[in-house]
Backbone bond lengths (Angstrom), bond angles and torsions (degrees), N, CA, C in turn:
res aa  C-N    CA-C-N  psi(-1)  N-CA   C-N-CA  omega(-1)  CA-C   N-CA-C  phi
1 M - - - 1.414 - - 1.507 105.51 -
2 K 1.369 122.76 137.52 1.337 123.99 178.30 1.507 107.35 -108.62
3 Y 1.246 115.28 124.79 1.544 120.29 179.10 1.435 112.78 -102.24
4 Q 1.331 115.87 151.51 1.537 120.47 -176.54 1.505 112.74 -103.35
5 T 1.332 118.78 -19.76 1.458 123.71 -170.75 1.571 114.81 -122.89
6 I 1.297 111.64 -9.84 1.493 117.40 178.99 1.624 108.73 -136.36
7 L 1.224 116.97 171.88 1.418 129.31 170.30 1.471 106.18 -116.84
8 Y 1.320 120.27 143.81 1.473 119.64 175.16 1.570 104.27 -144.23
9 Q 1.391 113.13 126.93 1.399 122.26 179.42 1.556 110.30 -144.97
10 V 1.300 111.58 148.91 1.499 121.35 178.05 1.504 109.71 -120.45
11 A 1.421 113.42 120.18 1.448 122.96 172.62 1.478 115.27 -147.85
12 D 1.440 113.43 136.16 1.447 115.15 -176.73 1.481 116.95 52.04
13 D 1.280 114.53 45.88 1.480 121.40 173.79 1.559 112.32 71.21
14 V 1.361 114.90 9.63 1.522 114.32 179.61 1.506 107.95 -121.13
15 G 1.377 114.36 129.97 1.425 117.76 169.20 1.444 113.40 -93.67
16 T 1.298 120.97 124.92 1.514 123.78 178.13 1.386 113.98 -110.52
17 I 1.367 114.09 130.04 1.471 125.55 177.02 1.514 106.16 -110.88
18 T 1.366 116.44 117.85 1.323 125.02 -177.58 1.554 110.35 -111.39
19 L 1.290 115.97 117.56 1.528 116.76 175.20 1.448 111.74 -69.43
20 N 1.282 124.70 118.36 1.324 127.29 -159.09 1.666 111.81 -122.35
21 R 1.202 113.87 56.36 1.474 122.02 178.42 1.591 103.30 -129.15
22 P 1.306 124.69 50.26 1.398 121.74 -177.50 1.583 118.78 -58.91
23 E 1.196 114.28 -22.80 1.544 122.33 175.39 1.521 111.30 -68.10
24 T 1.364 121.08 -18.31 1.367 128.40 172.24 1.476 117.29 -115.79
25 R 1.314 115.20 15.65 1.513 127.99 -177.90 1.654 103.07 57.64
26 N 1.321 110.76 44.38 1.472 119.08 170.90 1.569 109.11 59.01
27 A 1.316 120.43 40.79 1.362 125.00 175.01 1.526 111.85 -58.69
28 I 1.291 121.15 138.61 1.443 123.72 -170.36 1.592 104.76 -96.20
29 S 1.319 106.27 109.46 1.561 117.08 175.49 1.612 109.93 -91.37
30 P 1.223 116.51 170.21 1.478 125.55 172.87 1.552 107.58 -55.73
31 L 1.264 118.59 -52.29 1.475 120.33 177.75 1.535 112.96 -55.73
32 M 1.374 114.91 -45.11 1.488 118.56 -179.24 1.515 108.11 -58.55
33 I 1.331 115.54 -50.13 1.566 115.23 178.93 1.492 112.05 -49.29
34 N 1.387 114.69 -45.35 1.467 114.40 -173.46 1.519 109.91 -75.13
35 E 1.263 117.68 -28.65 1.372 117.97 178.47 1.516 113.25 -72.70
36 I 1.325 116.17 -34.96 1.569 120.96 176.11 1.565 103.49 -68.77
37 I 1.198 123.29 -40.07 1.500 119.81 -179.16 1.547 108.32 -65.42
38 H 1.297 121.71 -38.03 1.331 128.04 -174.81 1.599 110.07 -65.38
39 A 1.376 110.25 -43.44 1.481 120.28 177.25 1.546 109.65 -64.56
40 L 1.352 116.03 -42.96 1.493 116.24 -179.80 1.429 111.27 -66.94
41 E 1.412 121.69 -34.01 1.330 117.69 168.54 1.597 124.03 -64.66
42 R 1.293 106.83 -33.40 1.516 114.15 171.98 1.593 110.92 -67.77
43 A 1.253 116.61 -32.99 1.432 122.20 179.09 1.517 110.80 -67.99
44 R 1.285 109.68 -50.72 1.487 120.47 179.72 1.589 110.89 -51.12
45 A 1.442 111.64 -43.55 1.503 116.16 -172.55 1.511 110.08 -84.27
46 D 1.302 119.64 -2.82 1.501 119.96 -166.61 1.544 106.62 -107.09
47 D 1.326 120.24 114.31 1.473 122.05 -179.48 1.485 112.08 -69.01
48 A 1.464 117.13 -13.11 1.350 112.96 175.75 1.555 116.07 -80.16
49 V 1.273 113.28 -1.26 1.407 122.89 -176.64 1.546 108.48 -99.55
50 R 1.256 123.73 113.80 1.462 121.65 174.24 1.554 117.30 -103.19
51 V 1.372 110.64 -31.73 1.461 121.25 -178.68 1.592 106.04 -132.32
52 I 1.234 116.97 146.41 1.448 127.61 175.07 1.603 111.01 -110.49
53 V 1.245 117.50 130.00 1.472 123.34 177.60 1.486 111.75 -116.95
54 V 1.204 125.57 122.58 1.431 127.83 176.85 1.600 106.21 -108.62
55 T 1.319 115.01 127.73 1.536 123.66 173.27 1.535 115.57 -143.01
56 G 1.291 114.71 -178.01 1.518 115.75 -175.59 1.506 100.68 -122.08
57 A 1.431 112.54 155.28 1.457 124.38 172.62 1.553 106.82 -82.40
58 G 1.249 116.94 156.18 1.566 123.39 178.43 1.465 110.56 68.50
59 K 1.374 110.85 -143.97 1.526 114.32 -170.77 1.422 118.11 -87.88
60 G 1.378 116.98 -8.85 1.507 117.19 -171.09 1.587 105.54 -132.35
61 F 1.377 107.82 163.94 1.525 114.81 174.88 1.511 106.67 -80.46
62 S 1.331 122.44 -65.07 1.386 121.27 178.57 1.617 109.39 -163.78
63 A 1.314 113.78 136.85 1.519 116.52 179.17 1.533 108.74 -86.74
64 G 1.222 122.91 2.88 1.491 127.36 177.94 1.376 118.26 103.98
65 G 1.330 122.17 -161.84 1.481 124.16 177.17 1.442 114.27 -59.54
66 D 1.319 119.75 139.77 1.467 124.01 171.86 1.469 114.24 -68.53
67 L 1.274 118.97 99.66 1.492 121.73 -175.33 1.452 117.48 -57.05
68 G 1.439 113.40 -28.96 1.450 114.61 -179.16 1.514 113.68 -71.99
69 M 1.419 115.38 -11.30 1.491 119.81 -174.15 1.488 105.02 -107.52
70 M 1.323 125.87 1.00 1.441 125.31 -175.56 1.550 108.21 -91.26
71 G 1.315 113.58 158.41 1.467 119.48 178.77 1.510 116.69 62.10
72 G 1.434 115.90 30.62 1.397 124.52 176.19 1.481 117.89 89.05
73 G 1.358 112.31 1.20 1.482 117.81 176.82 1.516 112.52 -85.77
74 G 1.328 113.99 165.42 1.503 118.54 173.63 1.430 114.83 59.67
75 A 1.378 121.29 58.02 1.357 123.33 -178.36 1.536 111.32 -69.19
76 A 1.250 119.47 152.07 1.537 120.23 -176.68 1.541 108.44 -74.98
77 S 1.323 119.46 154.45 1.324 127.62 -166.88 1.590 111.31 -72.97
78 G 1.315 114.63 -13.75 1.479 118.41 176.71 1.545 114.46 96.68
79 D 1.342 119.62 -8.36 1.367 121.99 179.76 1.560 111.12 -103.67
80 E 1.278 124.41 16.20 1.342 126.45 177.36 1.551 111.31 -66.78
81 T 1.316 112.88 147.32 1.562 115.77 -175.89 1.536 107.20 -91.90
82 V 1.370 121.98 -11.13 1.458 124.21 171.47 1.552 113.10 -110.63
83 E 1.183 116.22 123.18 1.538 120.63 -179.22 1.441 111.86 -60.47
84 I 1.321 120.28 136.04 1.413 125.40 174.33 1.460 113.66 -86.64
85 K 1.396 112.26 102.97 1.494 116.11 -176.78 1.496 117.88 -141.15
86 Y 1.415 111.17 -3.06 1.344 119.86 -178.59 1.598 112.99 -123.12
87 G 1.323 114.87 164.69 1.456 120.44 -178.39 1.572 111.20 -130.75
88 F 1.320 115.72 -167.36 1.424 121.50 171.68 1.479 118.08 -48.22
89 P 1.243 119.95 -46.43 1.598 118.72 -177.82 1.455 108.33 -61.19
90 E 1.327 122.53 -44.41 1.376 125.58 176.81 1.517 115.30 -64.84
91 L 1.295 116.15 -30.67 1.538 124.42 179.15 1.534 105.71 -65.27
92 N 1.400 112.83 -48.32 1.495 117.70 -178.30 1.437 109.55 -62.88
93 L 1.294 119.52 -46.40 1.442 126.59 -174.85 1.571 109.09 -66.76
94 A 1.304 119.77 -28.80 1.432 122.04 -179.69 1.567 108.81 -71.21
95 F 1.324 119.51 -29.64 1.466 119.30 174.63 1.562 106.49 -74.40
96 A 1.198 117.34 -45.27 1.524 127.97 -172.29 1.594 108.14 -61.80
97 R 1.351 114.93 -32.01 1.423 120.72 -176.43 1.492 115.77 -109.29
98 N 1.288 116.18 8.60 1.458 119.47 174.43 1.545 119.22 -73.64
99 Y 1.349 111.39 -32.76 1.435 121.31 175.46 1.497 117.13 60.26
100 K 1.338 117.74 20.83 1.419 127.79 170.12 1.368 110.12 -118.79
101 P 1.307 126.37 133.58 1.440 122.92 -178.64 1.444 117.94 -56.61
102 S 1.369 119.53 132.46 1.379 126.62 -175.76 1.479 110.56 -111.99
103 I 1.339 121.82 138.35 1.478 124.30 175.86 1.509 106.56 -125.00
104 A 1.313 122.36 126.82 1.327 129.90 162.48 1.536 114.35 -81.59
105 K 1.351 117.12 113.74 1.427 115.86 -174.80 1.702 98.27 -105.27
106 V 1.301 111.05 101.42 1.468 123.89 -168.74 1.665 106.46 -88.09
107 N 1.372 114.55 90.41 1.360 119.32 -175.99 1.594 114.74 -84.11
108 G 1.325 115.15 -1.06 1.443 120.16 -177.99 1.451 107.75 -174.75
109 H 1.308 117.41 -166.08 1.441 123.96 -173.21 1.545 113.94 -53.32
110 A 1.259 117.94 137.44 1.521 126.22 170.78 1.515 109.64 -122.06
111 M 1.203 109.04 108.27 1.575 115.47 -175.06 1.528 105.08 -119.49
112 A 1.382 114.93 152.99 1.462 128.72 168.81 1.441 108.01 43.81
113 G 1.458 124.34 -119.78 1.245 125.92 -175.87 1.576 118.49 -61.78
114 G 1.371 107.45 -29.26 1.505 119.25 173.53 1.597 111.96 -61.43
115 L 1.359 110.14 -38.90 1.474 114.53 171.81 1.549 112.00 -68.62
116 G 1.298 114.77 -34.44 1.477 116.37 176.22 1.514 114.99 -66.75
117 L 1.303 113.21 -33.25 1.466 120.91 178.03 1.489 109.83 -65.14
118 M 1.403 115.99 -39.23 1.457 123.49 -177.51 1.458 111.67 -69.22
119 V 1.426 117.40 -40.06 1.454 117.70 -175.18 1.503 110.68 -83.61
120 A 1.297 115.07 -3.53 1.564 119.79 171.90 1.431 110.16 -76.82
121 C 1.402 118.36 -22.48 1.384 121.52 178.58 1.631 112.17 -78.86
122 D 1.386 112.62 151.98 1.440 112.80 179.96 1.501 116.49 -68.57
123 F 1.315 119.46 -24.12 1.461 125.50 177.18 1.603 105.20 -134.36
124 A 1.321 110.41 153.56 1.510 112.78 169.78 1.577 103.76 -141.96
125 I 1.398 111.75 118.02 1.419 118.11 174.67 1.554 104.06 -113.02
126 A 1.528 110.74 126.24 1.365 112.89 -172.06 1.627 111.19 -130.34
127 S 1.371 109.36 149.73 1.535 113.13 168.61 1.434 112.98 -56.07
128 D 1.348 115.37 141.14 1.418 120.80 172.55 1.497 115.69 -58.66
129 K 1.319 114.99 -18.35 1.505 118.26 179.63 1.502 110.93 -87.72
130 A 1.292 118.69 -3.48 1.499 116.93 -175.36 1.562 111.59 -79.77
131 E 1.232 114.86 152.89 1.481 123.39 175.48 1.507 114.67 -123.00
132 F 1.352 119.45 153.41 1.368 122.62 -172.61 1.521 112.61 -133.33
133 A 1.395 118.19 141.57 1.389 115.80 175.71 1.572 110.09 -164.13
134 T 1.247 117.87 158.91 1.423 122.74 170.59 1.627 106.59 -113.82
135 P 1.323 118.80 79.56 1.463 117.70 -172.44 1.528 114.24 -85.11
136 E 1.257 117.01 9.77 1.501 115.35 179.73 1.473 117.61 -54.50
137 I 1.396 121.15 -30.23 1.415 125.30 177.78 1.568 115.16 -58.60
138 N 1.382 108.52 -25.09 1.468 118.65 -177.54 1.510 115.00 -77.61
139 V 1.280 114.93 -15.54 1.508 121.11 176.45 1.479 114.23 -120.16
140 G 1.337 115.03 20.53 1.375 121.40 170.36 1.561 118.14 81.74
141 L 1.395 107.83 23.42 1.521 119.42 175.87 1.627 106.02 -119.85
142 F 1.359 110.39 175.05 1.352 115.39 174.25 1.629 105.18 -136.94
143 P 1.338 117.14 145.32 1.448 117.37 -175.83 1.522 115.12 -79.79
144 M 1.352 109.16 67.01 1.515 121.67 -167.47 1.763 103.37 -65.38
145 M 1.265 114.19 -49.45 1.493 119.94 -171.61 1.380 116.76 -70.10
146 I 1.397 113.11 -20.37 1.547 111.19 -178.26 1.596 108.75 -113.01
147 M 1.383 118.44 0.41 1.427 122.77 -176.92 1.562 111.00 -62.99
148 A 1.395 118.05 -35.96 1.413 121.76 -176.47 1.568 109.29 -58.37
149 N 1.331 113.71 -50.13 1.462 118.75 -177.94 1.527 115.59 -67.75
150 I 1.410 111.83 -35.48 1.443 118.96 -179.34 1.469 106.89 -61.61
151 F 1.188 121.75 -48.64 1.539 121.66 -176.88 1.448 111.98 -81.90
152 R 1.289 121.08 0.58 1.486 124.19 167.30 1.608 106.91 -88.31
153 N 1.324 117.77 -3.84 1.439 119.89 -170.50 1.540 110.13 -121.70
154 V 1.407 115.40 -32.47 1.518 115.66 -172.71 1.594 107.16 -129.52
155 P 1.354 113.44 156.79 1.451 118.40 173.58 1.472 117.68 -50.24
156 R 1.239 119.52 152.45 1.516 121.23 179.60 1.464 113.70 -56.69
157 K 1.323 125.88 -50.10 1.397 127.76 -174.62 1.479 110.57 -65.44
158 R 1.430 114.30 -39.03 1.553 113.83 -175.26 1.588 103.91 -80.91
159 G 1.183 121.24 -26.60 1.448 123.20 173.84 1.548 112.43 -66.61
160 L 1.270 118.29 -41.60 1.469 121.51 177.72 1.528 109.80 -67.08
161 E 1.340 114.49 -42.52 1.521 121.06 175.33 1.532 107.62 -52.00
162 L 1.281 116.09 -47.42 1.448 116.84 -175.00 1.542 111.13 -70.96
163 V 1.332 122.79 -43.18 1.470 123.51 -172.43 1.516 106.77 -80.64
164 L 1.342 122.25 -28.58 1.528 118.55 -168.37 1.556 107.28 -93.83
165 L 1.348 119.62 -25.05 1.445 119.90 -177.86 1.629 110.77 -99.51
166 G 1.311 115.90 -28.85 1.547 118.81 175.43 1.576 107.12 69.12
167 E 1.355 119.48 22.97 1.498 116.63 174.51 1.448 112.39 -87.39
168 R 1.333 110.86 155.71 1.543 117.63 175.02 1.430 112.78 -77.45
169 I 1.349 115.11 147.57 1.531 122.00 173.57 1.582 102.29 -124.47
170 G 1.324 112.19 162.33 1.432 117.23 176.97 1.429 114.68 -98.40
171 A 1.226 118.52 174.38 1.637 120.06 -171.57 1.655 108.66 -64.96
172 A 1.284 116.45 -37.96 1.472 112.93 -179.69 1.465 115.50 -63.22
173 E 1.418 113.58 -39.47 1.463 117.22 177.87 1.559 110.81 -73.20
174 A 1.300 117.17 -34.84 1.519 118.42 175.27 1.539 113.06 -60.34
175 E 1.442 113.03 -35.95 1.439 116.60 177.78 1.625 108.86 -72.73
176 R 1.248 117.74 -35.11 1.455 118.97 -175.75 1.553 109.65 -68.10
177 I 1.263 114.88 -39.73 1.593 115.59 179.04 1.532 112.73 -84.66
178 G 1.269 120.36 -1.62 1.543 123.29 175.60 1.507 110.46 89.44
179 L 1.227 120.53 13.89 1.463 124.13 -179.37 1.543 109.92 -67.40
180 I 1.397 111.51 -38.53 1.488 120.14 179.71 1.497 104.73 -123.86
181 T 1.299 120.95 162.39 1.381 128.36 172.43 1.443 113.70 -68.66
182 R 1.349 113.52 -56.68 1.520 122.00 -176.73 1.516 108.40 -152.76
183 A 1.356 114.78 150.17 1.438 128.31 167.59 1.475 110.85 -109.91
184 V 1.409 113.74 130.31 1.403 118.99 -178.59 1.514 111.99 -130.18
185 P 1.391 122.10 156.44 1.433 113.94 176.25 1.503 112.96 -60.14
186 A 1.395 116.33 148.41 1.388 123.77 -166.78 1.568 111.59 -57.64
187 E 1.252 119.81 -29.83 1.427 124.04 -177.89 1.531 110.59 -81.32
188 Q 1.246 117.38 -13.26 1.422 121.62 177.39 1.489 112.45 -96.78
189 L 1.247 122.80 -7.76 1.405 132.02 -172.66 1.596 110.07 -51.58
190 D 1.196 117.48 -56.12 1.541 120.32 -178.20 1.541 107.70 -60.40
191 A 1.254 120.30 -46.65 1.427 121.80 -176.34 1.506 111.84 -67.99
192 A 1.278 122.63 -33.59 1.335 122.75 177.31 1.570 114.40 -72.77
193 V 1.251 114.40 -36.42 1.505 118.66 171.26 1.473 111.57 -67.95
194 D 1.332 119.73 -41.52 1.481 122.92 175.94 1.523 111.39 -58.29
195 A 1.408 113.39 -43.21 1.381 116.05 -179.33 1.502 118.22 -66.42
196 L 1.375 116.26 -42.37 1.432 123.49 165.05 1.473 117.71 -48.79
197 A 1.424 109.72 -54.69 1.497 117.31 177.70 1.518 110.79 -54.87
198 G 1.330 115.17 -45.66 1.461 118.28 -177.74 1.516 113.18 -56.94
199 K 1.400 118.14 -41.34 1.449 125.06 -178.39 1.529 106.62 -61.23
200 L 1.247 117.79 -49.82 1.433 128.80 -175.80 1.605 107.73 -60.66
201 K 1.357 114.82 -46.10 1.495 117.18 -178.14 1.452 108.54 -63.61
202 A 1.286 122.57 -25.38 1.403 125.92 -177.96 1.540 114.07 -72.99
203 K 1.359 116.28 -13.35 1.453 121.53 178.11 1.431 109.82 -85.31
204 S 1.439 116.27 167.70 1.471 118.54 171.18 1.361 110.90 -69.60
205 P 1.462 117.59 127.64 1.467 117.24 176.67 1.548 111.76 -69.38
206 A 1.324 125.62 -26.82 1.364 123.83 176.08 1.508 112.05 -69.98
207 I 1.260 121.44 -37.97 1.503 124.91 176.56 1.502 111.16 -70.90
208 L 1.296 119.10 -41.13 1.414 122.35 175.18 1.579 113.61 -58.62
209 R 1.386 110.19 -45.51 1.492 118.13 177.11 1.538 108.73 -57.60
210 L 1.271 116.78 -52.08 1.563 119.60 -179.79 1.432 109.12 -64.88
211 G 1.281 123.79 -36.10 1.377 119.87 -174.32 1.511 116.11 -78.55
212 L 1.333 117.78 -28.64 1.464 126.32 165.85 1.493 114.60 -67.05
213 E 1.369 112.70 -38.58 1.385 112.28 179.30 1.478 112.35 -67.18
214 A 1.295 113.43 -40.20 1.527 120.80 179.16 1.535 109.38 -63.08
215 F 1.314 113.81 -46.16 1.551 119.18 -179.41 1.506 108.06 -53.94
216 Y 1.260 119.75 -57.65 1.448 119.64 -176.51 1.450 115.45 -65.08
217 Q 1.308 117.67 -34.21 1.457 117.85 -177.58 1.512 113.09 -80.15
218 Q 1.369 121.10 -24.38 1.476 122.48 -179.15 1.560 113.40 -89.13
219 Q 1.354 117.91 -12.84 1.380 118.51 -164.71 1.559 112.52 -72.75
220 D 1.366 120.80 -12.69 1.359 123.65 174.92 1.376 117.90 -114.42
221 M 1.458 114.56 3.35 1.392 123.00 -179.42 1.543 110.14 -77.01
222 A 1.327 114.94 150.21 1.461 117.24 165.67 1.536 109.72 -72.94
223 L 1.358 119.09 157.64 1.412 126.82 -165.19 1.490 107.08 -59.78
224 E 1.316 117.43 -43.13 1.519 124.38 -178.46 1.481 112.95 -66.88
225 E 1.410 117.76 -20.16 1.479 118.06 170.70 1.418 114.05 -93.77
226 A 1.390 116.78 -28.11 1.440 119.44 -177.00 1.541 113.12 -72.54
227 L 1.279 119.75 -41.85 1.471 123.49 -177.20 1.495 109.95 -57.40
228 P 1.397 121.84 -55.12 1.421 115.84 178.13 1.481 117.32 -63.32
229 Y 1.240 112.19 -37.44 1.567 115.33 171.67 1.559 114.16 -53.97
230 L 1.337 116.03 -50.54 1.385 120.14 177.78 1.488 112.37 -61.96
231 E 1.381 123.01 -37.28 1.401 123.39 175.41 1.510 108.06 -58.81
232 K 1.357 118.44 -43.92 1.374 119.14 -175.40 1.636 109.81 -65.98
233 M 1.219 119.03 -34.89 1.436 128.42 177.08 1.442 111.10 -67.69
234 L 1.329 120.39 -35.26 1.389 127.38 175.62 1.508 107.82 -63.59
235 G 1.346 115.88 -47.14 1.477 121.33 175.60 1.535 110.78 -51.87
236 R 1.288 118.39 -46.24 1.399 121.91 -177.90 1.478 111.38 -62.63
237 C 1.357 117.06 -36.49 1.450 118.47 167.91 1.414 119.14 -52.78
238 F 1.428 113.78 -45.84 1.519 124.04 -177.77 1.531 104.61 -62.03
239 E 1.278 122.00 -27.68 1.442 117.73 -170.61 1.531 111.04 -86.38
240 T 1.355 120.35 -5.86 1.415 119.79 -171.37 1.602 111.77 -86.80
241 E 1.303 115.26 146.00 1.418 118.68 177.18 1.520 111.28 -59.47
242 D 1.362 117.37 -31.08 1.539 116.03 178.59 1.497 109.27 -64.80
243 F 1.427 121.09 -38.68 1.410 115.38 177.92 1.554 113.52 -57.27
244 R 1.413 115.13 -44.46 1.410 114.16 -178.13 1.509 113.71 -66.41
245 E 1.403 114.31 -29.57 1.490 118.91 176.55 1.509 112.96 -70.84
246 G 1.273 110.48 -38.65 1.558 115.80 175.61 1.486 115.85 -63.00
247 V 1.342 118.94 -39.86 1.473 122.05 177.64 1.624 107.23 -71.07
248 A 1.347 113.60 -46.69 1.578 111.35 173.28 1.483 117.86 -50.44
249 A 1.428 107.98 -52.74 1.453 110.06 176.72 1.450 118.74 -57.73
250 F 1.276 120.56 -36.97 1.476 126.53 178.62 1.517 104.07 -62.16
251 L 1.335 125.66 -51.94 1.433 130.03 -175.39 1.542 109.88 -64.19
252 E 1.371 112.33 -35.90 1.522 115.71 -175.43 1.538 109.69 -88.75
253 K 1.340 113.86 1.54 1.537 115.14 177.43 1.603 111.01 59.43
254 R 1.405 118.16 50.11 1.447 121.02 -175.71 1.551 103.67 -143.07
255 Q 1.295 114.16 163.44 1.444 118.14 170.68 1.572 112.79 -72.84
256 P 1.354 114.06 140.92 1.542 118.61 -178.67 1.500 110.82 -70.58
257 Q 1.367 120.47 150.82 1.389 121.24 177.63 1.497 103.20 -117.52
258 W 1.307 120.43 96.24 1.455 130.09 -169.13 1.528 102.72 -70.43
259 K 1.365 108.51 144.50 1.523 118.80 175.37 1.533 107.01 -112.85
260 G 1.286 115.93 -16.29 1.513 117.18 -175.83 1.391 113.80 75.12
261 K 1.326 121.69 21.62 1.422 124.92 176.83 1.527 116.81 -136.40
């Protein structure tokens, strides 16, 4: 598949999606949304992909939605290789239903919809030079489509400060309020993401898949619904070959050899 707005590659069990519109600071167009969803579906179906990394080309992660293509403007040229049929709701759900660990490698500013894309990932490792904001309020919009994930990451009052004021915050503050997982010196960003991906790759892919499925399904359940659901998912873990291998490896004092089943 040839993409026009992203790059997709698989190496060392990691599928990397790179937002590739640096001339627009990786503004998110309708085509880009659909190409990201397509790439996530490819990654989910590919046993060679254990971890997904999302990053931006050039100096920034993403400036947010392409305003020129909102509200019916900026129609695609018609020669795209991925059909435009999805929007931001489906993009967010594609991350939540992928069930493979995802890491946002935030190499520069993440604004508006770009920030939303970042918080849709399971982890976010950012350059200490990155800045973050939801400036939609300043142009007469509101960050409706990214608000659900924002408030699943940060406390209510800090989230409201973010979305109602539209002011920028630095990486250290973003880490403090839980908007990102960790801020690291810019020159250490690649190594930090590689290290995290390496730790995730060392785990059972079958159990990670079941665990992430359970996490996203139970997060909005009432307690009396969540507990029996999680008990059922635990039973599914017990049924895997990787569980039996993990116990055998523990008893035999060796490293497990995961099969992903």
